[in-house]
C-alpha positions as CSV (number, residue, x, y, z in Angstrom):
1,M,183.0,-159.9,-164.2
2,F,180.6,-159.6,-161.2
3,R,182.2,-156.3,-160.2
4,F,181.7,-154.8,-163.7
5,R,178.1,-155.8,-163.9
6,F,177.4,-154.3,-160.4
7,T,179.0,-151.0,-161.3
8,S,177.0,-150.7,-164.5
9,A,173.7,-151.4,-162.8
10,F,174.6,-148.9,-160.0
11,F,175.4,-146.1,-162.4
12,T,172.3,-146.8,-164.5
13,A,170.1,-146.5,-161.4
14,L,172.0,-143.4,-160.3
15,T,171.5,-141.7,-163.7
16,L,167.8,-142.5,-163.7
17,F,167.4,-141.2,-160.2
18,S,169.2,-137.9,-161.1
19,V,166.9,-137.4,-164.1
20,V,163.8,-137.9,-162.1
21,F,165.0,-135.7,-159.2
22,A,166.1,-132.9,-161.6
23,Q,162.7,-133.0,-163.3
24,E,161.0,-132.6,-159.9
25,L,163.1,-129.6,-158.9
26,T,162.4,-127.7,-162.1
27,D,159.1,-126.8,-160.6
28,L,159.6,-123.9,-158.1
29,S,156.8,-124.9,-155.9
30,S,158.2,-128.4,-155.7
31,L,161.5,-127.0,-154.6
32,E,159.9,-124.9,-151.9
33,N,157.9,-127.8,-150.7
34,A,161.0,-130.0,-150.6
35,I,162.8,-127.4,-148.4
36,A,159.8,-127.0,-146.2
37,E,159.6,-130.8,-145.6
38,V,163.3,-131.0,-144.6
39,K,163.7,-131.1,-140.8
40,P,166.9,-130.9,-138.8
41,D,167.6,-133.4,-136.1
42,N,165.9,-131.4,-133.4
43,G,162.7,-131.1,-135.5
44,S,162.8,-127.3,-135.8
45,D,161.9,-125.5,-139.1
46,V,165.0,-124.6,-141.2
47,S,163.4,-121.3,-142.3
48,A,162.7,-120.3,-138.7
49,E,166.3,-121.2,-137.7
50,I,167.7,-119.1,-140.6
51,A,165.4,-116.2,-139.6
52,A,166.5,-116.5,-136.0
53,E,170.1,-116.4,-137.0
54,S,169.5,-113.3,-139.1
55,A,167.7,-111.6,-136.2
56,T,170.8,-112.0,-134.0
57,E,173.1,-110.2,-136.4
58,P,172.2,-106.6,-135.4
59,A,172.6,-107.5,-131.7
60,A,176.0,-108.8,-132.5
61,T,176.9,-105.6,-134.3
62,A,175.6,-103.5,-131.5
63,A,177.7,-105.5,-129.0
64,E,180.8,-104.8,-131.0
65,C,180.1,-101.0,-130.8
66,D,181.7,-99.7,-127.6
67,V,180.4,-96.2,-126.9
68,S,183.4,-95.4,-124.7
69,Q,185.6,-95.9,-127.8
70,N,183.6,-93.6,-130.0
71,P,184.7,-90.0,-130.5
72,Y,183.2,-87.9,-127.7
73,N,181.1,-90.9,-126.5
74,L,178.7,-90.6,-129.4
75,P,175.9,-93.2,-129.5
76,C,176.5,-96.0,-132.0
77,E,173.6,-94.9,-134.1
78,L,175.3,-91.6,-134.8
79,M,178.7,-93.0,-135.8
80,P,177.9,-93.4,-139.6
81,L,176.7,-89.8,-139.7
82,W,179.6,-88.5,-137.7
83,E,182.2,-90.2,-139.7
84,K,181.1,-88.7,-143.0
85,L,180.7,-85.1,-141.7
86,S,183.4,-82.7,-142.8
87,I,184.8,-80.2,-140.2
88,K,182.9,-77.4,-141.9
89,Q,179.6,-79.3,-141.5
90,K,180.5,-79.9,-137.8
91,A,181.2,-76.2,-137.4
92,A,177.9,-75.3,-139.1
93,Q,176.1,-77.3,-136.4
94,M,177.4,-74.8,-133.9
95,V,175.5,-71.9,-135.5
96,M,171.9,-70.8,-134.8
97,V,170.8,-68.3,-137.4
98,Y,167.9,-65.9,-137.7
99,M,165.4,-67.7,-139.8
100,T,166.2,-67.4,-143.5
101,P,164.7,-68.8,-146.8
102,A,165.0,-72.5,-147.0
103,D,167.6,-72.6,-149.7
104,F,170.0,-70.5,-147.6
105,M,169.6,-72.9,-144.6
106,I,170.0,-76.0,-146.8
107,K,173.1,-74.6,-148.6
108,N,174.9,-73.7,-145.3
109,E,173.6,-76.6,-143.2
110,F,173.3,-74.5,-140.0
111,G,172.5,-76.3,-136.8
112,G,169.6,-74.1,-135.8
113,Y,166.9,-71.5,-136.7
114,L,166.0,-68.6,-134.4
115,V,162.3,-67.8,-135.0
116,M,160.8,-64.4,-134.2
117,K,157.2,-63.3,-134.0
118,N,157.2,-61.8,-137.5
119,H,158.0,-65.3,-139.0
120,L,155.0,-66.8,-137.3
121,K,152.6,-64.1,-138.6
122,K,153.0,-65.7,-142.0
123,L,152.3,-69.2,-140.8
124,D,151.9,-70.9,-144.2
125,N,155.3,-69.5,-145.4
126,F,156.9,-70.5,-142.1
127,Q,155.6,-74.1,-142.3
128,E,156.5,-74.5,-146.0
129,N,160.0,-73.3,-145.2
130,L,160.4,-75.9,-142.5
131,K,158.9,-78.7,-144.6
132,T,161.5,-78.0,-147.3
133,V,164.4,-77.8,-144.8
134,N,163.4,-80.9,-142.8
135,S,162.9,-83.0,-145.9
136,T,166.2,-82.0,-147.5
137,M,168.7,-81.6,-144.7
138,E,170.3,-84.8,-143.3
139,I,170.5,-83.1,-139.9
140,P,167.3,-81.2,-139.1
141,P,167.9,-77.9,-137.4
142,I,166.8,-76.7,-134.0
143,V,163.8,-74.4,-134.5
144,A,163.8,-72.1,-131.4
145,V,161.6,-69.3,-130.1
146,D,161.3,-67.3,-126.9
147,Q,158.1,-68.5,-125.3
148,E,158.5,-67.5,-121.7
149,G,154.9,-66.3,-121.4
150,G,153.6,-62.9,-120.2
151,L,155.4,-60.1,-122.1
152,V,157.6,-62.5,-124.0
153,N,154.9,-64.4,-126.0
154,R,155.6,-65.6,-129.6
155,V,152.7,-68.1,-129.9
156,S,150.1,-65.3,-129.9
157,A,151.0,-65.0,-133.6
158,I,150.0,-68.6,-134.2
159,N,146.5,-68.3,-132.7
160,P,144.7,-65.4,-131.0
161,K,143.7,-67.7,-128.1
162,W,147.3,-67.5,-126.9
163,E,147.4,-63.7,-126.6
164,R,147.4,-63.9,-122.8
165,T,149.8,-66.7,-121.8
166,P,150.7,-66.6,-118.1
167,S,154.1,-65.1,-117.1
168,A,156.7,-66.9,-115.0
169,K,155.7,-64.6,-112.1
170,S,152.1,-65.8,-112.5
171,M,152.9,-69.5,-112.9
172,R,155.0,-69.5,-109.7
173,K,151.8,-68.9,-107.8
174,M,150.0,-71.9,-109.4
175,T,150.0,-75.6,-108.6
176,N,152.6,-77.9,-110.2
177,E,149.8,-79.7,-112.1
178,K,148.4,-76.5,-113.6
179,V,151.9,-75.3,-114.6
180,E,152.6,-78.6,-116.3
181,N,149.3,-78.4,-118.1
182,I,150.1,-74.9,-119.4
183,G,153.5,-76.1,-120.6
184,R,152.0,-79.1,-122.4
185,K,149.3,-77.1,-124.1
186,I,151.5,-74.3,-125.3
187,G,154.2,-76.8,-126.2
188,A,151.6,-78.7,-128.4
189,A,150.8,-75.4,-130.2
190,M,154.5,-74.8,-130.9
191,K,155.1,-78.4,-132.0
192,E,152.2,-78.4,-134.4
193,V,153.7,-75.6,-136.5
194,G,157.3,-77.1,-136.4
195,I,159.0,-75.5,-133.4
196,N,161.0,-77.8,-131.3
197,V,163.0,-75.7,-128.8
198,N,161.8,-73.1,-126.3
199,L,164.3,-70.4,-125.2
200,A,162.8,-70.6,-121.7
201,P,162.5,-70.7,-118.7
202,V,164.2,-67.7,-117.3
203,L,166.1,-68.7,-114.1
204,D,167.4,-65.2,-113.4
205,P,166.9,-64.0,-109.8
206,S,163.9,-61.9,-108.8
207,K,166.1,-59.9,-106.4
208,D,169.5,-58.3,-106.9
209,S,172.4,-58.5,-104.5
210,R,171.0,-55.5,-102.5
211,G,167.6,-57.2,-102.1
212,K,165.8,-55.0,-104.6
213,N,163.6,-56.3,-107.4
214,S,165.6,-57.1,-110.5
215,F,164.8,-56.1,-114.0
216,M,163.5,-59.7,-114.6
217,E,161.1,-59.5,-111.7
218,E,159.7,-56.1,-112.7
219,S,159.0,-57.5,-116.2
220,D,157.4,-60.7,-114.6
221,R,160.0,-63.0,-116.2
222,S,161.6,-64.4,-113.1
223,W,160.6,-67.7,-111.4
224,G,161.7,-66.4,-108.0
225,P,164.7,-65.4,-105.8
226,D,166.2,-68.9,-105.4
227,T,165.4,-72.6,-105.9
228,T,162.0,-72.4,-104.0
229,N,160.1,-72.8,-107.2
230,A,162.4,-75.4,-108.8
231,N,159.6,-78.0,-108.9
232,K,157.2,-75.6,-110.6
233,V,159.8,-74.9,-113.3
234,R,160.4,-78.6,-113.6
235,S,156.6,-79.0,-114.2
236,F,156.7,-76.4,-116.9
237,V,159.7,-78.1,-118.6
238,D,158.0,-81.5,-118.2
239,G,154.8,-80.2,-119.9
240,M,156.9,-78.9,-122.8
241,R,158.8,-82.1,-123.1
242,Q,155.5,-84.1,-123.2
243,S,154.7,-82.1,-126.4
244,G,158.1,-82.7,-127.9
245,I,159.7,-79.3,-127.0
246,V,163.2,-79.0,-125.6
247,C,163.7,-76.1,-123.1
248,V,166.6,-73.8,-122.5
249,S,167.6,-72.3,-119.2
250,K,168.8,-68.6,-119.2
251,H,170.7,-66.4,-118.6
252,F,173.6,-68.0,-116.8
253,P,174.8,-67.3,-114.1
254,G,171.8,-65.2,-113.3
255,Y,170.9,-61.8,-114.9
256,D,170.6,-59.2,-112.2
257,S,171.6,-56.0,-113.9
258,W,169.1,-53.2,-114.7
259,T,170.8,-52.4,-118.0
260,N,169.5,-54.1,-121.1
261,S,172.6,-56.1,-122.2
262,D,171.2,-56.4,-125.8
263,H,171.7,-52.7,-126.4
264,Q,174.6,-51.6,-124.2
265,I,177.3,-53.0,-122.0
266,A,175.7,-54.2,-118.8
267,I,177.7,-54.4,-115.5
268,S,176.9,-56.3,-112.3
269,A,178.8,-55.8,-109.1
270,T,177.1,-58.9,-107.5
271,P,179.5,-60.6,-105.0
272,K,180.8,-64.0,-105.8
273,A,178.8,-65.7,-103.0
274,K,175.5,-64.3,-104.4
275,I,176.5,-65.4,-108.0
276,Q,177.1,-68.9,-106.7
277,K,173.7,-68.8,-105.0
278,N,172.0,-67.7,-108.3
279,V,173.8,-70.6,-110.1
280,E,172.1,-73.1,-107.8
281,F,168.8,-72.5,-109.6
282,F,170.4,-73.6,-112.8
283,R,172.1,-76.5,-111.2
284,A,168.8,-77.8,-109.7
285,L,167.3,-78.0,-113.2
286,S,170.5,-79.2,-115.0
287,N,169.2,-82.8,-115.4
288,D,165.9,-81.5,-116.8
289,I,167.1,-78.9,-119.2
290,P,169.8,-79.9,-121.8
291,I,170.6,-76.4,-123.1
292,T,171.8,-73.3,-121.1
293,M,172.0,-69.8,-122.5
294,M,174.8,-67.6,-121.3
295,S,174.3,-64.0,-120.1
296,S,176.0,-61.0,-121.8
297,V,176.3,-59.2,-118.5
298,R,179.8,-58.4,-117.1
299,F,180.1,-59.8,-113.6
300,V,183.0,-57.6,-112.5
301,R,183.7,-59.5,-109.2
302,I,184.8,-62.4,-111.5
303,S,185.9,-60.8,-114.7
304,N,185.7,-57.7,-116.9
305,R,184.6,-59.9,-119.7
306,P,180.9,-60.4,-120.5
307,A,179.9,-63.8,-119.0
308,V,179.5,-65.4,-122.4
309,F,183.1,-64.6,-123.2
310,E,184.6,-65.5,-119.7
311,P,186.0,-69.1,-119.6
312,K,185.6,-69.2,-115.8
313,I,181.9,-68.5,-116.0
314,V,181.3,-70.8,-118.9
315,Q,183.1,-73.5,-117.1
316,M,180.7,-73.0,-114.1
317,A,177.9,-73.8,-116.5
318,R,179.8,-76.8,-117.9
319,D,180.4,-78.2,-114.4
320,M,176.6,-78.7,-114.0
321,S,176.7,-81.4,-116.6
322,P,179.3,-82.3,-119.2
323,E,176.6,-82.9,-121.8
324,T,174.9,-79.5,-121.4
325,V,174.8,-77.6,-124.7
326,I,176.0,-74.1,-123.9
327,L,174.3,-71.5,-126.1
328,T,175.3,-67.8,-126.6
329,D,172.7,-65.0,-126.7
330,D,172.8,-63.0,-130.0
331,L,176.5,-62.5,-130.8
332,W,175.5,-59.7,-133.1
333,G,174.2,-57.7,-130.1
334,V,175.7,-54.3,-130.0
335,S,177.0,-54.7,-126.4
336,L,179.1,-57.8,-127.2
337,R,180.5,-56.3,-130.4
338,A,181.3,-53.1,-128.6
339,W,183.2,-55.0,-125.9
340,V,185.2,-56.9,-128.5
341,S,186.1,-53.6,-130.4
342,G,186.9,-51.8,-127.2
343,T,184.4,-49.0,-127.8
344,E,181.3,-47.9,-126.0
345,R,178.9,-48.5,-128.9
346,V,178.9,-49.8,-132.4
347,K,176.5,-48.7,-135.2
348,G,175.1,-50.4,-138.3
349,K,176.3,-53.5,-140.0
350,N,179.7,-52.3,-141.1
351,Y,181.6,-54.2,-138.4
352,P,185.3,-54.8,-139.0
353,A,186.2,-58.3,-140.2
354,K,189.1,-58.5,-137.8
355,D,186.8,-57.7,-134.9
356,F,184.2,-60.2,-136.0
357,K,186.9,-62.9,-136.2
358,K,188.0,-62.0,-132.7
359,L,184.4,-62.2,-131.5
360,V,184.0,-65.8,-132.9
361,L,187.4,-66.9,-131.5
362,T,186.6,-65.4,-128.1
363,A,183.2,-67.3,-127.9
364,L,184.9,-70.5,-129.0
365,T,187.8,-70.4,-126.6
366,A,185.4,-69.5,-123.7
367,G,183.8,-72.9,-124.2
368,N,180.4,-72.1,-125.8
369,D,178.9,-74.8,-128.0
370,M,176.3,-73.0,-130.1
371,F,176.5,-69.4,-131.4
372,M,173.3,-67.5,-132.0
373,I,173.4,-64.7,-134.5
374,T,170.6,-62.5,-136.0
375,F,172.6,-61.4,-139.1
376,P,172.4,-64.3,-141.6
377,R,175.2,-63.2,-143.9
378,K,177.6,-63.1,-140.9
379,A,176.5,-66.6,-140.0
380,V,178.2,-67.8,-143.2
381,D,181.4,-65.9,-142.1
382,M,181.1,-67.5,-138.7
383,V,181.2,-71.0,-140.1
384,N,184.2,-70.1,-142.4
385,I,186.1,-68.6,-139.5
386,L,185.5,-71.7,-137.4
387,T,186.6,-74.0,-140.3
388,N,189.8,-72.0,-140.8
389,L,190.6,-72.1,-137.1
390,S,190.3,-75.9,-137.2
391,K,192.9,-76.1,-140.0
392,Q,195.3,-73.8,-138.1
393,S,195.3,-75.8,-134.8
394,S,194.3,-79.3,-133.6
395,K,193.2,-77.6,-130.4
396,Y,190.5,-75.6,-132.3
397,K,189.5,-78.6,-134.3
398,Q,189.0,-80.6,-131.1
399,R,186.9,-77.8,-129.6
400,I,184.7,-77.6,-132.6
401,E,184.2,-81.4,-132.6
402,E,183.4,-81.4,-128.9
403,S,180.6,-78.9,-129.4
404,A,179.3,-80.5,-132.6
405,A,179.1,-83.8,-130.8
406,R,177.2,-82.3,-127.8
407,I,174.7,-80.8,-130.2
408,L,174.2,-84.0,-132.1
409,K,173.8,-86.0,-128.9
410,M,171.2,-83.5,-127.6
411,K,169.3,-83.7,-130.9
412,H,169.4,-87.5,-130.9
413,K,168.3,-87.8,-127.3
414,A,165.5,-85.3,-127.7
415,G,164.2,-87.1,-130.8
416,L,165.1,-84.1,-133.1
417,L,167.6,-86.1,-135.1
């Protein structure tokens, strides 16, 4: 009898307590106050503890990401992007095309724009184009110009005050501080309109193998005969970098021919020892400059192929740094197309499809990462050829992915991606 009475009283009290407690918790502010007043044994705030636990979650995720296990050592931040890219999109990253309307760039997802002076003369159109491209494309393109200074001066189209930018020959006579200041100011003018890459400095020698002034010296484009002015070049590059501009060293392994290789086959008989000496200038700046442009000159003491197509010479550039992005000069240049076709000259745009495919394949197997071309329609063909090659052989697919990864890592490190 006693047990029964106790149980009834207990459940009556429990029911009453539950009703009162439920009534209190129907008020949201009462619920929040109730939670706030609850303290764990150590006296810390429960909300703070939950927040602290949440804050540790990204760190745990990052710890689980082992860069060495990623394809081509891509940073963890790039892995979600990398994993959803098709092989065609990766191949497109390898192409730097002459600047086209925004819709053409967006449709084909090329990795870079080559900007000429005529583009900058219509600055409003130029900037509107870039605004559309950068706001639409998931991977913003390299936007590159030749801004060496002196005779090669693109920024003069942006503002008349830049009509007389100093040449490399002039800057090598200045102090490091002044050179850095020039690089920073010109770089800021470039960055302001949307340019992010400078196809400079020229590291070609001022003297040829016979001790005579080279073509680059006579045109005031050379920084000197050897590594003597390496610190001044570094100051120029640092100034550009401070303004958000990535520099490109050119033309590897050192242009010392008097023939203009853009218009006809250029040959250099420079001995191997002198070529190696010229390479030292590039090597000295390899940690400062993430992109190297290849020469189109044929260094016959090494190979009858133009340097850009010769695996031995491209490998010399690669040996400076495994992460260097190796860029071709314009592959639509008549000298390179003539060499591929086995003729002295080529004319017009009616270039055989089989020869163009051979040109692309030769550039790929030589080890180049990024292909420049000034004929936009052929840039589309270039991506299609690379994509088809990747389907034919895992070797070609791997080469394309290696190059795409280098380009993405460079963009990421430089803050372009």
